[in-house]
N, C-alpha and C positions, 0 to 999 in steps of 0.2 A: 862355839867354834867360829862363828861368822864374824867377819870384820869388814869395814867399808861397805855397809849394806843399807845405810839409811838413804831413802829417796830424797832428792833435793828439796830443801825448803829454802825458799829464796831468802838470801841474806841481803839483797839489794833493796831494802825497804826503807829508804829515807832515813838512814842513820847518818845524820848530817855530819857529825864529827868524823865519820869514817870514810866517806865517799863510796860506799857500795850502794848504789843509789836508789832512791825512790823519789822523793819529790821535794819541790821547793816552790810551792805554789802560793800565790796570793789569793787565788780563788780556791775554795775548798776542793781538795783532791779526792775524787771518788776512786779509791783504789780498791782492788779486790783481788782476791783469790790466791789460789794455791801458790800459793807459792808465788806471789808476784815474782816473776822470773828474774833471773839475775841480770844485772847490768852494771853493777859497780855501784857503790854507795853513791848516793846522789852527790856527795861532795868530795869523794876521793876515789882512789883506785879500788876496784872490786876485789873482794875476797870471794871468789866464786865458790859456791857450795850450797846446793840446796842441802846442803851439807848436813850432815846427818843424813841428807838425802841420799847422796851416793855414799855416805859414810857409815859406819860400822855397827855391828851388833856384838854384844858381849854375852857369851854363854858360859863365862867362867872358866874357859879352857885355854886362854891365850897364853902362849909362852913369849911372844914377841914383845919387846919393849923398845920404844924409841928413845934414843939418847937426846937429852936436852942440853943445850948450851948453858953454861954457867953464866949468870948475870952478875956483874959487879954491883956491890951494894951502893945504892944511890946513883946508878948510871941511868940518867934520864933517857938516853937514846934507846936503851934496851928495855925501858919500862920499869926499872927499879925505882921505887918511890921512897925507900927508907932514908937514904942520904938527903934527898930533897926535903923531906919533912923535918929532919933534924936542922937543916939550914934555916927553914922558915921559923921553927921554934926559937932558934938563936936570935933571929932578927926581931921576933916579937918581944923577947925578953929585953932586948936593947932598946926597942922603940915601941912601947905599948900603944902608940897612936895610930899604928897601921890600921887602915879601915878593913872591915870584914869583906867588902867587895874586892879589895886588892888581895886579901888573903885567899879568898875563893878562887880568884883568877890565877894566883900563883899555884895553888894546890892542883888546879886542873892541868897544869903543865906536867905534873908528875903522874897523872892518871892515864893509863893506856886508853886510847880512844878508838880502838877497833870495834867491830860489831859486838854487841853484848849477847852472850849465849845464855845467860840466866839472869834472874832478877837482881842478884847481888851485884853483878857487873853493871847492869843497867842503872842501878841507883847511884853509881859512881860517875855516870856519864852526863853530859849535857845534851839536850834535845832542842836546840834553838828553833828548828823548823816546826817540830811537833807542838811546841808551846803556842804556835800561831793557829793550830788546826783544831777543829771541833772533835777532840778526842779526850777522854779522861787522862789525867796525869797519873804517873806510876804510884804516887803517894795517896791518891784520892780514894777515900772509902765511900762505897756506894751502898745505900740502904736497900733492903730487899724489895721494897715496893717500887723502886725506880726502874722504868723501862720506857725510854723515850729518846727522841732526837736531841742532840746537844744544842743545835741551833735550828732555827726555822728554815723552811725551804727558801731558796733565793728567788728573787724576781728580776733583779738587774744582773743579767748574765752577759759576759763579754761575747760579742758577735764575731770578732776577728781572731784568727789563730794567733798563738803566741809567737814571738820572734825566735828564730833559730840563729845559731852562729852563722857568720857569713860563709857562703859556699854550700849551704844545705837548704833543702826545701821539703815542705810537707807533701805527702801523697796519701792515697788510700789504696790498700791492697785489694785486688780482685781475687778473692779466694777461689773462684771457679776458673781462673786462668792457669793453665798448666805451667806456663813460664813463670808467673808471679808466685805461684805456690812453691815452685822449685827454688825460687830466690829466697823465700822465707825459710824453707827447709835448710838451705845452705847457711843462711845467717845463724839460725839456731844451732845447727850441727857444729859450726866452727866457733861459736862465741857464747853458747849457753852454759849451763852449770857443769862444772867438773868437780871431782873430789879433790881433797887437799893435796894428794900426791900426783895429780895429773895422770892418773891411770885409766879413769873412766869418765865418759862424757855422755850426757843424755842424748838420745838419738830419736827424737820424735819423728815418726814417718809423716810423709805428706798427707796420707789418708787420715792419720790420727788428727793432724792439725785441722783438716777440713771438718771432721766430726766434732772436735772440741769447739770450733769457732762458729758453727752454724746451727745452734739449737733453734727451735721455733722462736720467732721474734728478734732474731739477730739483725744487726744493722751493718751495712757495709762501711759506713763512716766511723764505726767503732773498731775497725781494723786499721790502725793509724801507723803510718810509716814515715821514715825520714830517708831522703835520698841525697846523694852528692850531685850538685848542679852539673858538674863537668861531664860526668859519665853515666849518671842516673843509677849508680850502684846503690842497692838497698843496704843501709848501715844502721837502721834503728827500727824497732817495732814495739807496739804495745796494743793489747786488745781488751775489749769489754764484751761480756755477754749478759743478757738479762736474766734475772732470777727472782723468784718470790721466796723469801726466807721468813720462817716463823721464829720469832724471838720471844720467849716466855709467853706464848699464846697469842702474840700480835703478829699478823702477816704484813710484811713490809716489802715494797718493790725495791730491789737493789740491783747492782751489777757485780759481776765477778771479773776482775781484771787479771789477765794471765799473759805469759810470754813477753814480759818486759825484757828487752834485749838490745844492747848497743854494741856495735863492733868494738873489739878490744882496743884497736888503735885510736878510737875516738873518745874514750872514756874521760880523758883529761879535758875535753871540750864541754863537759856538763850538758850533754844531750839528754841524758836520762831524766833529770828534773823537768826539762821542758816537755818531754814526752808525757810525763805524768800530768803536768798541768794541762796539756792539750787534751788528753783523753778525759780529764775531769770536766773541762769546758764542754766537750761534745756530749758527755753524759748528762750534764746539767741542762743542756738545751732540750733534752728529751724529758725533763721533769723528774729526774731521778737524783736523789741526794744522799743515799746510803750505799754502802758497799761492804761485802764480806771478803776477807782475804786471809791468807796464811803466810807466815814467814818463819825462817829458822832462827831469826834473831829476836831479841826482846826490844820492843818499842812501847811507847805509851799508847794504849795499855791493853794487854792481852785479855780477851774475854775467857780464854781457856788455853791450857797447855797440854798437848798430847805427845805421845812418844811412839815412834815407829818400832815395830818388831819384825823379825825376818826369819823365814823358814827355808832352809836349804832343800832344794829339789834335785840338784845335780852337784853333790858335794865334790866329786872328782874335778869337775871343770872349775868350780869356785876356788878350789885350792890351787889349781894350775895357774890361774890368772891372778893369784894373790888377792882375791876378793875375800877369802877367808883362810883360816889356818887350822891345822890339825891341833886339837887340844892336847893337854898333858895326858900322858899314859894312854894315848890313843894312836892307832895306826890308820892309814887311809882305808883299809878294808873294814875295820871296825866302825869308822865314821860312815862309810857307805851303808853298812848294815843298820846303823843307828837311825839313819834318815830314810830308810827304805819304806816305800808306800805300797798299799794294796794295788793289785792289778785292776780291780773293779770297784765301783762305788757300792755303797751299802744302803743308802736311803731309798725306800720303796718308791717306785714310780718316777725316779729322777730322769729328766730328759732335757734337751735344748728347748728353750722357750720358742713358741710358735706364734704367728700373727693372731690366731684365734685366742691366745692366752692373755693378750695385752690388757684387756679391760679388767679381768679378774685379778691379774697380777698387780696392776696399778692400784687396785683397792687393797690388796694384801700388803703392799709396801706402804701405802698411805696410812693405813691403820697402825702399822708398826712405828712409823716415824712420828706419829702423833704424840707419843709419850716423851719425846725429847724436848729440851728447852731451846735448842738451836737446831733447826732442820729445814730442808727445802720443802716447798709445796709444789709438787709436780702436777700439771694437768695431764690429760691422757696423751696429747700430742708430744709433750715433752718426754713423758715416760717412754713412748715408742722410739723417740730419737735416741735417748740415752741407753736403752736396753735391748734394742734390736741387735742380735749378734752380727758382728762384722769381723771377718778374719783379720787377725793381728791388730785389732783395735779394742773390741769389747766382747766378752763372752757372758752369756746369761743362761741359766738353767732353772727349771721349776720341777717340783715334785707334785705329781697328781695321783690322788687315791680316790677311787670311786667318783670320779668327775669333779673332785674338789682340789684346788691348788692349796697345798699346805706349807710349802717351803720354797725358798728362792735363793739362788747363788748368783753372784755376778763379780767379775773382776776385769780390769782393763790392762792393756799391754803398754809398757814403757821400757823399751830396751836401752842399753847404754853401749856406746862404742868402747871397745877395749883398745887402748891407744898404742901399746908397745908390746904386743905379744906375737910371736912368730906363727902361731896356729889359730888361736881364737880371736875373732874380730868383733864379736857382739855378745853381750850378756842380755839374756831375755828375762825380764822381770814382770811378774804379775802383781797387780795392786788390788787388794780387796776393795770392792766398790760398795754395793748395798746387798746385804744378806738378811733373810728372814726365816725363822723357823716357828711353826706352831705345833709340829708333831714330833720331829726328831729332836735329839739333844744337839746343843751347839757343837759339841765335840764330834759327833757323828757327821753332822752336816758339813762342817768345815774340813774334816778329814776327806770327805768327798770332794770338796773344792780343791784341796791339795792334789788329790788323785787326778782330777780332771785337768788341772794346770800341768801336771807332770805329763799327762797324755798329749797335751798341746805343746810339749817340748820347752816349757819354761824352766829356767835355771834356779830361780828363787821366787818366793811368794812373800810379799810385804803387806803388813796390816798395821793400822793405828790402834791404840788402846781405847778407842771411843766406842759408842753404842754398847753392845753386849760382848764385845770382842775379848774382854778379860776372862770370859767363861771358857775360852779354848786356847788362848795363846801359850801358856806354859804346858798345858796337857798335850799339845800337839808339837812340842819341841821347837817353838819359836824362840829365837834369841833376841834379847832386848837391844834396841839400837842405842847409839851413843849421842844422839841429838834430839832436841825437842822440836815440835812444830807448834808454833803459837797461832791461835785464831784471833782475828781482830774484826771489829765492826766499825767502819768509818762513820762519823757523825751519829753515834748512838751511845747511850750510857745505860748500863744495866749491871747487876752483880756478876762476879766471875762465876764460871761453871766448872764442874768436875768433868773429866774426860768422858765418863759414862753418861753425862747429860748432853753430849754433843751427838747429833745425828746427821752431820753434814760431811761429805767427802768431796774435795775439790781435786780435779785431775792435775 
């Protein structure tokens, strides 16, 4: 039943031919994370969408179909390639001396150059920027024993910031300044990810941003901003946070980069590529040369591809705001009944996590994550930061039986603004974070997670198909999303991984 429910996966990840941006760096760009937030393709105008992110789930019950404009055969402007190919074939038959390079260049004119949503689309694109970066190519086959950096750590690192367009200057955000934090909130709220139909836009709270950007070891210089010289208005932002990531048994210091955002009116000025180059430079100065990040588009080269699933908690509201639709042979009342949840949880001893639980729960999660090929390695202080409950930011619960912690639930809050509705102004979404069970079944534990999220007034619960999540998604009436989330590791080469081999969730 659900539609438009995928959480934003950043599409602005240096898809050079398309301009939804990521980077254009001569010095290796340490990009990272979730969703490298939207900014517009580094080289063109943005197609915003963590798409799939705010975009939809398919539960097999949709009646609604979008009308598509008919494209004239061979119409290059509309992306039709057939006529163009015929013309090239005719020229080749008349002049067999045409070089392959000219043929390739001519063919590229007829290939749509928007962000690639899948591997087939990606293989038709050119990635001029990525061909200069230490990442595997899309065609590259990696043998099972390979697990290493693509290039050695740099020693000669640029000391001066990169040049910005005239009229703009670098600055560093003071995350503890109420005024500057509000500036960042406003920039993201007005310019960050929207769905394709411009109905929903991510609405990160100021408190959430402070939590996400200040884990142990965070550096102020990694909160990189661009301002207008004339009035000091904040018009660009990118951030990095430190992380230790285990890749096929090897622990590597990395960064996660998030919240790449450029003011909509400035995307033609190519600020996003410079932002990425600058954060790369700043990260390299700290001796870090790898990064993990996610994106909703296909770039060279994903280490894994995951899919969002969505579970309705407030079906009436989701239908009213056109976030989802009533399926065939269904009524609103039957839909509400279908998604009804228990009033109380069922896992014995389930309660909110307490300060005295932190050490035991840290071990519980660490032991669980150890079985995955790609996973974070949290120390105790990092665990406390990410899993101490904070209202409207992150929720965490543990199950205790006879003094032993057996299970863990956590989810974080990411609302979206509803942009054109007379009554509803915000959609409250919960995102599955890290969950562990050693006693309950996955179905029972995550039914409790849905019940707790419903009690906290969430409208929808989102989860990726990684870790052991496939054990409960269909059983608990999650609907599959319509977009993929690609995982990438910058300056690292290893074999691709299945979703169930991924143990990493990025906010």
